[in-house]
C-alpha positions, -999 to +999 in steps of 0.1 A: -475-189+426-496-166+441-528-155+419-522-119+409-524-105+379-490-100+359-477-108+328-446-122+333-428-135+360-405-116+379-371-119+396-351-093+425-333-066+413-301-075+388-296-046+372-322-017+381-320-007+416-329+027+436-300+047+440-289+051+472-281+086+466-318+091+450-340+079+484-365+103+489-355+121+460-385+142+445-366+151+409-392+166+382-396+127+363-399+111+397-423+138+408-444+139+376-447+100+381-459+101+415-486+126+402-496+102+378-496+072+409-514+091+429-540+100+402-546+061+396-580+041+402-578+025+435-583-008+411-550+003+388-531+015+422-534-015+433-529-038+401-495-019+397-483-020+434-487-061+435-461-060+407-440-045+437-448-069+462-470-099+461-489-093+493-526-080+490-525-066+521-494-044+512-507-031+480-539-023+495-522-002+525-500+015+501-528+021+476-551+037+507-526+061+518-525+083+486-518+111+480-484+112+487-463+144+487-433+134+473-413+100+461-397+101+498-434+099+513-447+069+492-406+052+503-414+057+539-451+044+534-436+012+515-415+004+541-438+010+570-460-019+551-430-040+548-420-042+585-461-045+591-463-077+571-481-109+586-466-144+585-493-146+560-485-117+541-450-127+537-460-156+528-481-145+500-455-119+490-426-147+488-454-170+471-453-146+440-414-139+438-390-158+411-359-166+426-335-139+411-314-148+378-281-136+358-284-122+329-282-147+297-250-130+286-231-146+318-209-175+317-226-208+310-210-226+343-224-195+367-256-200+353-256-241+359-244-230+392-270-210+401-295-230+388-285-257+411-283-233+442-318-223+435-332-254+436-316-265+467-322-232+485-363-236+475-360-270+484-350-265+520-370-228+525-401-233+502-400-201+487-374-186+462-343-167+469-352-130+472-318-102+468-315-071+464-282-063+446-284-025+449-253-009+446-232-039+428-221-037+392-236-060+366-199-077+363-201-083+400-231-099+401-229-131+395-205-138+420-224-114+444-256-137+436-237-171+440-218-162+474-253-147+489-269-180+481-248-203+492-240-182+526-276-182+532-285-220+529-266-217+562-296-203+578-319-218+599-355-214+583-368-182+610-334-167+604-337-172+565-372-161+566-361-130+586-337-120+556-360-128+529-382-104+545-358-076+547-345-081+510-383-084+501-385-047+513-357-038+497-365-052+463-402-033+468-384+004+473-368-004+441-400-019+423-414+016+432-388+037+421-391+021+383-429+026+388-426+059+391-404+063+358-428+039+343-456+065+348-441+094+330-440+077+295-448+106+266-485+096+270-484+074+297-502+046+303-542+040+302-559+023+334-559-010+317-522-009+311-513-003+344-517-043+357-491-046+327-462-031+347-433-054+347-407-040+364-364-057+358-364-064+398 
């Protein structure tokens, strides 16, 4: 794993996604969270952004372009930074990921099958399986996740790396959405607590 500050490993979002209809939204709650994000010190913003994407260059770029006028501008900047990742940046970001997991309440057979699929995937491609299940309800996630990992096992390394990069971009957007919500907690996190941001996704 890359040596980035984090409290616990994270996996791609299974229960917390950026709703498609909310992309670019500037509702009051996210607007307040964005104002706090804009006001963070460079160090605190960088630490929080590394929890959204493990590329240091990506985090630096998104932090440096503050202040953002609305959530849509933040998400657009994050997208642009994701598309501009070099191969080394992508390797660093993928190394910071943990493969997507199901909730502990999932059927035992599904958990076993997923563990085996993850092990096979990581042996072939050398990094965690990254996927954003935006729009899929919890009851469909086991089938979607297992189906996706089995399909993608058939890819060549370069093709799968390209797909993983796009999934990572979507995951980063979902985590940014979570970050702006987290920043509107009643008293707001302190600067020291920013690095403890640990999104569900």
